[in-house]
C-alpha positions as CSV (number, residue, x, y, z in Angstrom):
1,M,-17.0,-20.1,-30.1
2,I,-17.8,-19.4,-26.3
3,L,-20.9,-18.6,-24.6
4,P,-21.0,-15.3,-22.7
5,E,-21.7,-16.9,-19.4
6,Y,-18.7,-19.1,-19.8
7,R,-16.5,-16.2,-21.0
8,E,-17.4,-14.2,-17.9
9,A,-16.7,-17.2,-15.4
10,W,-13.4,-17.7,-17.4
11,L,-12.5,-14.1,-16.9
12,Q,-13.3,-14.1,-13.3
13,E,-11.3,-17.2,-12.7
14,R,-8.2,-15.6,-14.7
15,E,-8.5,-12.5,-12.3
16,A,-8.6,-14.7,-9.2
17,R,-5.5,-16.4,-10.2
18,K,-3.6,-12.9,-10.4
19,K,-4.5,-12.2,-6.8
20,V,-1.8,-12.9,-4.3
21,E,-1.8,-13.4,-0.6
22,Q,-0.7,-10.7,1.8
23,P,2.8,-11.1,2.8
24,T,3.6,-11.2,6.7
25,L,6.2,-8.8,7.9
26,D,8.7,-9.4,10.7
27,E,10.0,-7.1,13.4
28,Q,13.1,-6.0,11.4
29,Q,10.9,-4.9,8.4
30,W,8.7,-2.8,10.7
31,L,11.8,-1.2,12.2
32,E,13.2,-0.2,8.7
33,F,9.8,1.3,8.0
34,E,9.8,3.2,11.3
35,F,13.5,4.6,10.4
36,T,12.4,5.5,6.9
37,L,9.3,7.3,8.0
38,S,11.0,9.1,10.8
39,E,13.5,10.4,8.4
40,A,10.9,11.4,5.7
41,M,8.8,13.3,8.4
42,T,11.7,14.9,10.0
43,Y,13.1,16.3,6.6
44,N,9.8,16.6,4.8
45,R,10.9,14.0,2.0
46,P,8.4,12.1,-0.2
47,V,7.8,8.5,0.4
48,V,6.4,5.5,-1.7
49,F,3.9,3.4,0.3
50,T,3.3,-0.1,-1.0
51,Y,0.1,-1.5,0.4
52,Y,-2.0,-4.7,0.0
53,N,-5.6,-4.5,-0.8
54,E,-8.0,-7.4,-1.9
55,G,-5.2,-9.6,-3.5
56,E,-3.4,-6.7,-5.2
57,F,-0.4,-4.5,-4.5
58,H,-1.0,-0.6,-4.8
59,E,1.6,2.4,-4.3
60,V,0.9,5.8,-3.2
61,E,3.6,8.4,-3.4
62,G,3.5,11.6,-1.1
63,H,4.4,13.1,2.2
64,C,3.5,11.3,5.3
65,D,1.5,13.9,7.1
66,Y,0.3,12.1,10.2
67,L,0.4,8.7,12.0
68,N,-3.1,8.2,13.4
69,H,-2.5,5.5,16.2
70,A,-6.2,5.5,17.2
71,Q,-7.4,4.5,13.6
72,K,-4.0,2.7,13.0
73,Q,-3.5,4.3,9.6
74,F,-1.1,6.7,7.9
75,H,-2.3,10.1,6.4
76,I,-0.6,10.6,3.0
77,V,-0.7,13.8,1.1
78,S,0.3,13.3,-2.7
79,A,1.7,15.9,-4.8
80,T,-1.8,16.8,-6.1
81,E,-2.8,17.5,-2.6
82,D,-5.1,14.4,-2.5
83,V,-5.2,12.6,0.8
84,H,-4.7,8.9,1.1
85,Y,-5.3,6.7,4.1
86,V,-3.1,3.4,4.3
87,K,-3.9,1.1,7.3
88,F,-0.9,-0.2,9.3
89,H,-2.0,-3.9,8.6
90,S,-2.0,-3.4,4.9
91,L,1.4,-1.9,4.7
92,V,3.9,-3.9,2.6
93,H,6.9,-1.6,1.9
94,V,8.0,1.9,2.5
95,E,10.9,3.8,0.7
96,L,12.1,7.3,0.3
97,C,11.6,8.8,-3.2
98,S,14.9,9.7,-5.0
């Protein structure tokens, strides 16, 4: 039997172990992202953005509507017309949808 306080601490420790560090991207990866986004925006093709947030990876699928250089973020419109904002520094991977 385990006390509730210990169980909570154990669960928090388990969640903390699942978290990963943010990968660093090199210049070649940024060039690939640029090429992929250029093609997607030119031909209005949907893209899958993988980004890092608080130790976890998340994905957003949609059309890249706008690149906001002032705020350093992508404006992504999903199929359900929801708008998502992904910061440049949190981006991990970009690929065209099939």
